[in-house]
One Martini backbone bead per residue (centre of mass of N, CA, C, O) as a GRO file, in nm:
protein
  246
    1UNK     BB    1  -4.452  13.058  -6.924
    2UNK     BB    2  -4.453  13.052  -7.246
    3UNK     BB    3  -4.395  12.784  -7.506
    4UNK     BB    4  -4.273  12.912  -7.804
    5UNK     BB    5  -4.054  12.862  -8.048
    6UNK     BB    6  -3.893  12.612  -7.987
    7UNK     BB    7  -3.583  12.465  -7.966
    8UNK     BB    8  -3.432  12.167  -7.927
    9UNK     BB    9  -3.158  12.296  -7.805
   10UNK     BB   10  -3.330  12.426  -7.543
   11UNK     BB   11  -3.345  12.137  -7.422
   12UNK     BB   12  -3.351  11.984  -7.094
   13UNK     BB   13  -3.299  11.666  -6.994
   14UNK     BB   14  -3.396  11.470  -6.694
   15UNK     BB   15  -3.656  11.269  -6.756
   16UNK     BB   16  -3.834  10.971  -6.787
   17UNK     BB   17  -4.183  10.905  -6.721
   18UNK     BB   18  -4.311  10.797  -7.007
   19UNK     BB   19  -4.422  10.518  -7.227
   20UNK     BB   20  -4.544  10.460  -7.561
   21UNK     BB   21  -4.655  10.406  -7.884
   22UNK     BB   22  -4.740  10.735  -7.905
   23UNK     BB   23  -4.560  10.838  -7.652
   24UNK     BB   24  -4.340  11.070  -7.467
   25UNK     BB   25  -4.239  11.152  -7.128
   26UNK     BB   26  -4.087  11.450  -6.989
   27UNK     BB   27  -3.844  11.601  -6.796
   28UNK     BB   28  -3.784  11.955  -6.825
   29UNK     BB   29  -3.581  12.237  -6.941
   30UNK     BB   30  -3.705  12.572  -7.030
   31UNK     BB   31  -3.585  12.865  -6.979
   32UNK     BB   32  -3.568  12.769  -6.659
   33UNK     BB   33  -3.822  12.575  -6.691
   34UNK     BB   34  -4.005  12.341  -6.538
   35UNK     BB   35  -4.137  12.056  -6.728
   36UNK     BB   36  -4.358  11.897  -6.948
   37UNK     BB   37  -4.288  11.662  -7.219
   38UNK     BB   38  -4.493  11.569  -7.497
   39UNK     BB   39  -4.426  11.321  -7.740
   40UNK     BB   40  -4.538  11.280  -8.068
   41UNK     BB   41  -4.604  11.097  -8.312
   42UNK     BB   42  -4.619  11.109  -8.632
   43UNK     BB   43  -4.849  11.197  -8.905
   44UNK     BB   44  -5.000  11.128  -9.186
   45UNK     BB   45  -5.202  11.088  -9.414
   46UNK     BB   46  -5.502  10.997  -9.477
   47UNK     BB   47  -5.651  10.713  -9.523
   48UNK     BB   48  -5.899  10.578  -9.717
   49UNK     BB   49  -6.019  10.396  -9.456
   50UNK     BB   50  -6.048  10.641  -9.290
   51UNK     BB   51  -6.201  10.857  -9.114
   52UNK     BB   52  -6.347  11.192  -9.209
   53UNK     BB   53  -6.511  11.307  -8.930
   54UNK     BB   54  -6.220  11.300  -8.777
   55UNK     BB   55  -5.961  11.333  -8.579
   56UNK     BB   56  -5.627  11.145  -8.562
   57UNK     BB   57  -5.427  11.337  -8.442
   58UNK     BB   58  -5.301  11.347  -8.124
   59UNK     BB   59  -5.178  11.629  -8.121
   60UNK     BB   60  -5.425  11.783  -8.213
   61UNK     BB   61  -5.617  11.686  -7.996
   62UNK     BB   62  -5.455  11.781  -7.743
   63UNK     BB   63  -5.398  12.080  -7.811
   64UNK     BB   64  -5.693  12.163  -7.852
   65UNK     BB   65  -5.795  12.093  -7.570
   66UNK     BB   66  -5.600  12.272  -7.404
   67UNK     BB   67  -5.677  12.540  -7.530
   68UNK     BB   68  -5.972  12.541  -7.451
   69UNK     BB   69  -5.932  12.501  -7.143
   70UNK     BB   70  -5.760  12.748  -7.101
   71UNK     BB   71  -5.965  12.960  -7.217
   72UNK     BB   72  -6.181  12.851  -6.980
   73UNK     BB   73  -5.992  12.830  -6.697
   74UNK     BB   74  -5.877  12.536  -6.605
   75UNK     BB   75  -5.584  12.598  -6.540
   76UNK     BB   76  -5.628  12.820  -6.324
   77UNK     BB   77  -5.814  12.608  -6.145
   78UNK     BB   78  -5.658  12.310  -6.161
   79UNK     BB   79  -5.793  12.078  -6.338
   80UNK     BB   80  -5.539  12.123  -6.512
   81UNK     BB   81  -5.267  12.161  -6.656
   82UNK     BB   82  -5.064  12.384  -6.770
   83UNK     BB   83  -5.052  12.534  -7.081
   84UNK     BB   84  -4.750  12.632  -7.267
   85UNK     BB   85  -4.720  12.459  -7.546
   86UNK     BB   86  -4.552  12.406  -7.868
   87UNK     BB   87  -4.392  12.161  -8.099
   88UNK     BB   88  -4.366  12.148  -8.447
   89UNK     BB   89  -4.232  11.942  -8.645
   90UNK     BB   90  -3.947  11.820  -8.539
   91UNK     BB   91  -3.613  11.761  -8.504
   92UNK     BB   92  -3.467  11.492  -8.311
   93UNK     BB   93  -3.150  11.499  -8.330
   94UNK     BB   94  -3.077  11.718  -8.096
   95UNK     BB   95  -3.223  11.489  -7.877
   96UNK     BB   96  -2.981  11.315  -7.816
   97UNK     BB   97  -3.092  11.007  -7.687
   98UNK     BB   98  -3.396  11.068  -7.600
   99UNK     BB   99  -3.523  11.049  -7.924
  100UNK     BB  100  -3.461  10.764  -8.064
  101UNK     BB  101  -3.766  10.661  -8.117
  102UNK     BB  102  -3.788  10.891  -8.373
  103UNK     BB  103  -3.574  10.847  -8.606
  104UNK     BB  104  -3.751  10.621  -8.789
  105UNK     BB  105  -3.960  10.804  -8.864
  106UNK     BB  106  -4.145  10.933  -9.126
  107UNK     BB  107  -4.254  11.143  -8.918
  108UNK     BB  108  -4.260  11.414  -8.741
  109UNK     BB  109  -4.260  11.534  -8.438
  110UNK     BB  110  -4.453  11.642  -8.154
  111UNK     BB  111  -4.522  11.892  -7.887
  112UNK     BB  112  -4.596  11.939  -7.541
  113UNK     BB  113  -4.635  12.181  -7.274
  114UNK     BB  114  -4.634  12.134  -6.915
  115UNK     BB  115  -4.702  12.138  -6.610
  116UNK     BB  116  -4.530  12.069  -6.316
  117UNK     BB  117  -4.657  11.825  -6.078
  118UNK     BB  118  -4.593  11.731  -5.788
  119UNK     BB  119  -4.716  11.446  -5.638
  120UNK     BB  120  -4.852  11.254  -5.823
  121UNK     BB  121  -5.157  11.040  -5.807
  122UNK     BB  122  -5.348  10.790  -5.842
  123UNK     BB  123  -5.648  10.696  -5.794
  124UNK     BB  124  -5.739  10.522  -5.486
  125UNK     BB  125  -5.808  10.365  -5.201
  126UNK     BB  126  -5.581  10.521  -5.016
  127UNK     BB  127  -5.680  10.833  -5.149
  128UNK     BB  128  -5.967  10.848  -5.084
  129UNK     BB  129  -6.215  11.112  -5.099
  130UNK     BB  130  -6.490  11.300  -5.107
  131UNK     BB  131  -6.357  11.558  -5.213
  132UNK     BB  132  -6.218  11.430  -5.455
  133UNK     BB  133  -6.464  11.322  -5.591
  134UNK     BB  134  -6.610  11.594  -5.628
  135UNK     BB  135  -6.375  11.723  -5.800
  136UNK     BB  136  -6.384  11.527  -6.035
  137UNK     BB  137  -6.676  11.582  -6.119
  138UNK     BB  138  -6.644  11.884  -6.160
  139UNK     BB  139  -6.421  11.864  -6.373
  140UNK     BB  140  -6.575  11.706  -6.597
  141UNK     BB  141  -6.797  11.922  -6.619
  142UNK     BB  142  -6.608  12.150  -6.713
  143UNK     BB  143  -6.501  12.010  -6.962
  144UNK     BB  144  -6.779  11.982  -7.095
  145UNK     BB  145  -6.850  12.290  -7.086
  146UNK     BB  146  -6.602  12.334  -7.305
  147UNK     BB  147  -6.637  12.096  -7.531
  148UNK     BB  148  -6.494  11.834  -7.393
  149UNK     BB  149  -6.401  11.500  -7.474
  150UNK     BB  150  -6.196  11.275  -7.340
  151UNK     BB  151  -6.223  10.933  -7.393
  152UNK     BB  152  -6.045  10.853  -7.096
  153UNK     BB  153  -6.208  10.811  -6.793
  154UNK     BB  154  -5.966  10.701  -6.608
  155UNK     BB  155  -5.765  10.660  -6.337
  156UNK     BB  156  -5.494  10.721  -6.501
  157UNK     BB  157  -5.635  11.034  -6.545
  158UNK     BB  158  -5.658  11.056  -6.215
  159UNK     BB  159  -5.523  11.304  -6.004
  160UNK     BB  160  -5.348  11.345  -5.714
  161UNK     BB  161  -5.225  11.552  -5.448
  162UNK     BB  162  -5.050  11.451  -5.180
  163UNK     BB  163  -5.016  11.762  -5.039
  164UNK     BB  164  -5.337  11.777  -5.121
  165UNK     BB  165  -5.668  11.735  -5.010
  166UNK     BB  166  -5.819  11.862  -5.292
  167UNK     BB  167  -5.648  11.832  -5.536
  168UNK     BB  168  -5.727  11.765  -5.879
  169UNK     BB  169  -5.628  11.590  -6.197
  170UNK     BB  170  -5.664  11.609  -6.534
  171UNK     BB  171  -5.540  11.392  -6.795
  172UNK     BB  172  -5.497  11.309  -7.105
  173UNK     BB  173  -5.594  11.436  -7.443
  174UNK     BB  174  -5.528  11.228  -7.705
  175UNK     BB  175  -5.863  11.158  -7.749
  176UNK     BB  176  -5.996  11.415  -7.773
  177UNK     BB  177  -6.291  11.613  -7.817
  178UNK     BB  178  -6.356  11.926  -7.989
  179UNK     BB  179  -6.623  12.139  -7.971
  180UNK     BB  180  -6.846  12.329  -8.082
  181UNK     BB  181  -7.017  12.621  -7.981
  182UNK     BB  182  -7.270  12.478  -7.936
  183UNK     BB  183  -7.368  12.178  -7.882
  184UNK     BB  184  -7.502  11.909  -7.985
  185UNK     BB  185  -7.714  11.662  -7.913
  186UNK     BB  186  -7.507  11.434  -7.962
  187UNK     BB  187  -7.277  11.554  -7.794
  188UNK     BB  188  -7.436  11.567  -7.530
  189UNK     BB  189  -7.474  11.262  -7.509
  190UNK     BB  190  -7.171  11.193  -7.490
  191UNK     BB  191  -7.112  11.358  -7.235
  192UNK     BB  192  -7.318  11.217  -7.052
  193UNK     BB  193  -7.198  10.935  -7.085
  194UNK     BB  194  -6.922  11.003  -6.960
  195UNK     BB  195  -7.029  11.082  -6.681
  196UNK     BB  196  -7.145  10.798  -6.622
  197UNK     BB  197  -6.873  10.657  -6.613
  198UNK     BB  198  -6.764  10.810  -6.371
  199UNK     BB  199  -6.995  10.733  -6.179
  200UNK     BB  200  -6.946  10.427  -6.203
  201UNK     BB  201  -6.671  10.423  -6.072
  202UNK     BB  202  -6.762  10.536  -5.795
  203UNK     BB  203  -6.960  10.315  -5.731
  204UNK     BB  204  -6.745  10.088  -5.721
  205UNK     BB  205  -6.548  10.222  -5.511
  206UNK     BB  206  -6.784  10.331  -5.289
  207UNK     BB  207  -7.105  10.210  -5.330
  208UNK     BB  208  -7.188  10.012  -5.514
  209UNK     BB  209  -7.396   9.948  -5.766
  210UNK     BB  210  -7.646   9.830  -5.624
  211UNK     BB  211  -7.673  10.042  -5.405
  212UNK     BB  212  -7.706  10.282  -5.594
  213UNK     BB  213  -7.970  10.176  -5.732
  214UNK     BB  214  -8.124  10.133  -5.432
  215UNK     BB  215  -8.144  10.406  -5.352
  216UNK     BB  216  -8.455  10.448  -5.177
  217UNK     BB  217  -8.558  10.123  -5.183
  218UNK     BB  218  -8.409  10.000  -4.972
  219UNK     BB  219  -8.338   9.896  -4.693
  220UNK     BB  220  -8.119   9.988  -4.462
  221UNK     BB  221  -7.981   9.712  -4.423
  222UNK     BB  222  -7.942   9.647  -4.724
  223UNK     BB  223  -7.787   9.898  -4.806
  224UNK     BB  224  -7.545   9.864  -4.604
  225UNK     BB  225  -7.456   9.594  -4.709
  226UNK     BB  226  -7.397   9.683  -5.002
  227UNK     BB  227  -7.195   9.908  -4.927
  228UNK     BB  228  -6.979   9.694  -4.820
  229UNK     BB  229  -6.905   9.602  -5.130
  230UNK     BB  230  -6.726   9.813  -5.166
  231UNK     BB  231  -6.397   9.867  -5.214
  232UNK     BB  232  -6.340  10.053  -4.972
  233UNK     BB  233  -6.464   9.857  -4.761
  234UNK     BB  234  -6.274   9.604  -4.847
  235UNK     BB  235  -5.973   9.702  -4.947
  236UNK     BB  236  -6.030   9.620  -5.259
  237UNK     BB  237  -6.023   9.537  -5.580
  238UNK     BB  238  -6.329   9.478  -5.786
  239UNK     BB  239  -6.556   9.652  -5.916
  240UNK     BB  240  -6.308   9.859  -6.030
  241UNK     BB  241  -6.097   9.692  -6.190
  242UNK     BB  242  -6.161   9.755  -6.496
  243UNK     BB  243  -6.073  10.060  -6.479
  244UNK     BB  244  -5.756   9.974  -6.437
  245UNK     BB  245  -5.718   9.749  -6.694
  246UNK     BB  246  -5.833   9.949  -6.957
   0.00000   0.00000   0.00000
């Protein structure tokens, strides 16, 4: 069920799931439907020194990305959570004490509503499988095919579903850029560059970067030795560590 034209008084807050300087994420019930509510801090007019060639409001960025991806079928295919709707520039006073961090803001907050997917867990050494890796790569390629550049393709935004051996979910599009289709050559370059970042993460986690680069050139014994330097083989984060801490 889509959630549009929701009033703050219609929201039942159940738990706070995550908070940052930019947004707060809650588990809520709206019209009997359990879902995730991500509340973005409001943003005022663009300042004179800020770039004029791109959107800076994270609510606009995220809601635009989810709408494009939904319209291209990625919600239905489970690549991202189902996008249920938005609540634009609302008064946080009826949502106290849950939204007390928004009371002193100069500009009103906005929110998006998303499907609640139980048992999500960040991709890591203990839950890596080849099938999940393949599905993450396919997912980012579908996202790019829809003209959306994630702009934060890190493990913290790559979720597996613990009770499902295959499903993986890309989340958090508040930095995303949504391009008109067909994309320009420069936008295509940026999308390809982002896919290379994702491939680089998997090389570090699974293949070891040097082994990946030498595949087909090194001797079998040298290749397998280098492959053992991958984080999955060592059982600890090393090569992929920077992807988790930045």
